[in-house]
C-alpha positions, 0 to 999 in steps of 0.5 A, a space after each residue: 574523344 577530347 576531355 577538357 582540363 576543366 572537365 577532368 578537374 570537375 570530375 575529380 572534384 565531384 568524386 572527392 566530394 562524394 567520398 567526403 560526404 560518405 566518409 562524414 556520414 560514416 563518421 557520424 554513424 560511428 560517433 552517434 551509434 545510430 544507423 539512420 541520421 535522419 528520417 529520410 534515410 529509412 522512414 519506416 525504421 525511424 517511425 518504428 523506433 519512435 513508437 518503441 521509444 514512446 512505449 519504453 518511456 511509458 514503461 519507465 513511468 510505470 516503473 517509477 510509479 511502482 517504486 513509489 507505491 512500493 515505498 509507501 506500502 513498505 512504510 505502511 507495513 512497518 506502521 501496521 506492525 507497530 500498531 499490532 505491537 501497541 494492541 498486543 501490549 494493550 491486551 496484556 494490560 487488559 489481562 493484567 487489569 482483569 486480576 481481582 487482586 490488583 490494588 487501585 493504585 496499580 490499576 490506575 497505573 495500568 490505566 495511565 499506560 493504556 492512555 499513553 498507548 492510545 496517544 501512541 496509536 494516534 501518532 502512528 495513525 499520523 505517520 508520514 511518508 517522508 515526502 510531506 504526505 500522510 500514509 493513512 489520509 486517503 487522497 487528502 494526504 497533505 495534512 495530518 488525518 487524525 486529531 484529538 477533540 476537546 472531549 478526548 475523542 479523535 476526529 478523522 480529517 482524511 477521506 475514504 478514497 485510496 489512491 490508485 497507482 497505475 503500474 502497467 497499461 491495464 492494472 492499478 494498485 492502491 498505494 495505501 489504506 485509508 485511516 478510516 479502514 485501518 483505525 475506525 472501522 474495526 469489528 467490535 466484540 468477538 466479530 459477531 456480537 458484543 455484550 455490555 453491562 447496563 449502567 444501572 446494575 447494582 449486583 456483582 454479576 459479570 460476564 465471564 465468557 461469550 462465544 458463538 456456538 452455531 453461527 448459522 443460528 444467530 440472526 444478527 439481532 440485539 438482545 437483553 439478558 435480565 436477572 430476577 428472582 434467581 433466574 434469567 430472561 432473554 428478550 429480543 429488541 421487541 421485548 419478546 421472551 425467547 429464552 429463560 431459566 434458572 441462573 447458575 454461576 458459570 453455567 452457559 445461557 444459550 439462545 439463537 446459536 450464542 452461548 454466554 457465561 456469567 459469574 457472580 450474583 446479579 441483583 434483581 433488575 440487573 441486565 446486560 445488552 447484547 448487540 450485533 458487532 458494529 465498527 469501533 475505532 482503535 482509539 475508543 477501544 483503548 479509551 474504554 479499557 482505560 475507563 474500565 480500569 479507572 478507580 470507582 468502576 464497580 467490580 462487576 462492570 469492570 469485569 464485564 468490560 475486561 471481557 469485552 476489551 479482550 474480545 475487542 483487542 483480539 478482533 483488532 489484532 485480526 483486523 490489523 493482520 488482515 490489512 498487513 496481508 493485503 499490503 503483502 499481496 500488493 507488494 507481491 503484485 508489484 514484484 510480479 509487475 516489475 519482472 514482467 515489465 523488465 522482460 518486456 523492456 529487454 525485448 523492446 530494447 533489442 527490437 529498437 537496437 535492430 532498427 536504430 543502432 549501427 553495427 560498429 565493427 562494420 561501420 568502422 571497417 567501412 570508414 577505414 575503406 572510405 578514408 583510404 579511397 578519399 586519400 587516394 582520390 586526393 593524391 590522384 587529383 594532385 598528380 593529375 592537375 600537374 599534367 598539362 601540355 604547357 608544362 612540356 612546352 616550357 
């Protein structure tokens, strides 16, 4: 069998090219850390790795969403804590203002502080998150949600849509509470009913205490407690009498599961209105307290207003505490979601590594063997190319 010189050269060249290709491929694997350099190497593995990449990218976005939601909720929690501090101070001022020995100038000073705290509440209601967005504006959070009106009231420009942030494929979390839920829809009175003095009263009778004796017996109706001829009469919204008797100061008047205690001496025709609790704003609660403390408010009306303000502020504090609890629940949900997502991400990354990553130790060893083989082939080719009959005939 004859082997031509050209055939020998071609065979040697093909072997060196093959070894060079294998060595270069191994070098790319070691350099990139990836087992498959193209989809053609293992289509199934590359497709599986692509799917895992997509899943991990989605989980990274969920993690970012959760982080942003956590930051806003933590800011809201801080703002609500400040609101609670303001309400607690308002309550202290209401107790102080209830002191009958307080001079008019002192009471006016208390009223001035109440109005200052009302402005502080407005500032807290317009708290921002540091990114140009407002915490209590709902989804319309590009502008400040609250503003004073010319008449001294407060207008809400936000909406009632709490923004829902997806934190995993099946769950969303509200990243805040709307301003209407926090500052406007606050249960007034003791949470069940409120009592107000009629403006036409001329006597010294005032409300001392009001409470629910039997919640099941109260029908949620509105009532009027009128005084005349040393007695009292309770009528419903239709004018029907449902209770009556002799009036004695500091003795409870009971009807429909409610118990009210009055003090002082009401004049004939004086009356008090009892209404089922309705929503009020924190701003109006502060404004009503300041108005009751103003000079010129009759003592009886002021005393009744102080009882109402104390009930309002107690309910408002409970309302803010419930909101803070809700924020805490959502923060816990974010923590649990983070833990679950991190555990899942570790498992997916391990699976992705099995599909994609090269075994560096094995690849390095293979590269060394291939480099040695390539060098040997090159050396052999150099030796063989000099073996020619013409060289011996010279």
